[in-house]
C-alpha angles and dihedrals in degrees: 000000000000115000116201120238116271089249092059092047089051090053090049093050091045091053091049092049093047093051094046093049095045092047091049093050094046093049090046091056089055107262121134121267092246090054090047090052093051094047092047093050092048089048095050091047089051093049094046095048093037092055091053091048087053089051090049091053092048102044092149089076105011138055116215116218129179087210090062091056091047092050090050092050092043090052088052089060092060098076089032094057097082090050092048091051091048093051093046092050090046091052093047094050095043 
């Protein structure tokens, strides 16, 4: 079994936490769960890509990697997965 590097796991965990927090906040302010999911996914993509752009602009101390952005975005899909399944099932049964 291949275990990802600790850096990649940190990106994955960060993406999951970001998505969960953003979804919770958006739902708490009264928007629908599907809207919260969309906002959270856009947010986690922005954070993942933005962090790598930051790394690109500060190469003296950071190393930009596309894989880091993908791990962050992928981690964001973890808390989003139950919502995605629910909405797909809802659409199929409607």
